[in-house]
N, C-alpha and C positions, 0 to 999 in steps of 0.2 A: 203371310208369305212375302208380300211386297216389302213390309217393314223390315224383316230379317235380311232380305236381299239388299236393301238400302244400307242397313247397318254394316253388312259385310263389305260392300263397296267403299263406304266411308273409311272403315278400318284399313282396307287394302291401300287406299290412296294415301292415308297418313303414313303407313309403313314405307311405301315407295317414295314418298316425298322426303322422309327422314334419311333415306339412303342417297338421294340425289343431292350433290353438292351445289350450293348456290353461293356465289361470292368467292372472294380470295382468302387464302389462309392468313391467319393473324399471328404476329410475332409474340412470343412469351417474354420478350425483353432480352437484354444482354446476359450472357452467362460468363462466369469467370473462366479464364484460360487455365488449362491443365498444365502443371509443370512437375518435373521430377523433384524428389526431396532435395533440399539443400543442406549441406553439412554446416553445423554451427561450430564456431571456434576451431577452425581447421589447424591453427598454429599450436594447439595443445600437444604435449608430448604423449604418445601412446604408452600405456602401461606395459611392462615387460611380460613376455610369455611366461606362464608358470614353469618353474624348473622341476618341481616335484611331480612324479607321475600321479594320475588319479588313484584314489584309494581303491584297492581291490575289493571285490564283493566278498562277503563272508563265505566261508566254506565250512562244511561239516568237520568237526574235530572229534575223532575217536578218543575215548578215555580208556586206554588199554591197561592202566594200572588197576582199574576196578574189576571185580570178578565178572566172568562171562554170564550172560542171562539168556540161556538158550530158549527159554519160553517166549522171549520177546516182551514180557510183562514188566514195564518200568516200575510198577508198584513193588516188585520183589527186591528192588535195590533201595538201600537206606538213603533217604534224601540228604541226611547229614554227611554220609560218606561221599555223595556226589558233590556237595558243596565244598567239602574239604579237598576234593581232587582238583577243583578249579579256582578256589578262592584262598589267597594267601592268608587273609585274616582269619579264616575258619580253620586253617591247619597249623597256624603258629602256636608253638608250645608255650604254656604259661600265660596265654592271653585270656581275656574274658570269653565266655561262650560265644559261638558263632551267632551274629545278629541276623538270623535267618527268619524271614516271614513264614507263615504256615504254608507248607508245600501245596501246590495245586496240581490236579491231574485233569487233563482234557485231551481229547483227540484233536490235535492241531494239524496233523498231516493228512487226515482223511483216510487212514488205512484201517480204521476200526479199533485201534489200540490207543490207550491213553499215553500222552507224553507227560513229562514232569516239567512244571514251570516253577522256578525258584526266584525269590527276591532276597538278596543279601544286602543289608544296609551298610553303607560306609559313610560315617559322619551322621549329622542330624537329618539331612535332606536327600542325600544321594542314594541310589539303589542300583545294584547290579542285577539286571533282569536277564535270566538265562533259561533256555528250554533244552530238554534232553529227550532223546528217543533211543530205542534199541535197534541197531542195524547189524544183522548177521551175528547176533549174540553179544555185540559190543555196545556199551553205553556211548552215545554220540551226542555232542553238543551241537544244537542246530540254531541257537540264538544267543547273542551276547550283546546287550545294549546297556550302556550307562545312562541312567535317566535321573531327573529330579522331579518325581511325579507328585501332582496333587491328587491323582487317582490312577489306578490301574484296573482295567476291566477286561472280562472275557465276553465276546459276543460271537456265538457260533464257534468257528475255528480261528477267529481274529483276536489278537491282543491289542487293546486300545490303551494308550498312555496319554494322559493329559498333564501338561507342565505349564507353570506360569510363563508367559511370554514377556518380551521386553516392552511390548506396547500395553499401556494402561487399559484395563478392562478386557484384555484378551488372554486366552490360553493357547498354547501350541498343542495340537492334537496329532498324535502319530498312530498309525495303524500298521501292525506287523501281521503279515499273512504268509502262509506256506507257499514257497516257490518250488514247484516240482522240478523245474529245470536245474536250479542251483542247489536244491536239496537243503534249503535253510529257510528260516522265518525271515522274510525280507520286509523292509520298511516300504510299504506300498503307498501310503498316503501321509503327507505332512501338510497341515493346514492351520490357519489361525481361526479360532472360534471365540465368540463372545463368552465372557465368564458368566 
């Protein structure tokens, strides 16, 4: 009992002595003065303000020349007819067949119905990437992107495009996602990734 009481008293005195300040505060040394940012090369001429307005966001484009689809099922419309309605190369008479990739169907908007995703080649490396849905019985274009892809992927409701970048060893990765406010597939992410 006496030993535990002695131990408690020693601990209490150590704790109390740690809190009691003995001696003067010590300086940590000089600190650098804080200053506002200084402008470099103030004599340089400022670039002119852009004269062109910013590019407008994509808007849905109804294709009224195509037959109405009252069922809302995009699969009931010929993918080739859709391509011909939007691509000059596909509708030009006397030209080679439309250089269309295999049509893909996926619910991109989250409404439970599949949209049509088309890729139409123009030249050896370029691709017109377009998506279509049915709105009030009318086939409507909800995506139009000109890309030079090394790959195109679908992940859930996202369209992922990978293109060679200007930087050696890197690709440019774009992610297109349904924008319920604009009612189009919008480019949500643009980033550089290692090849």
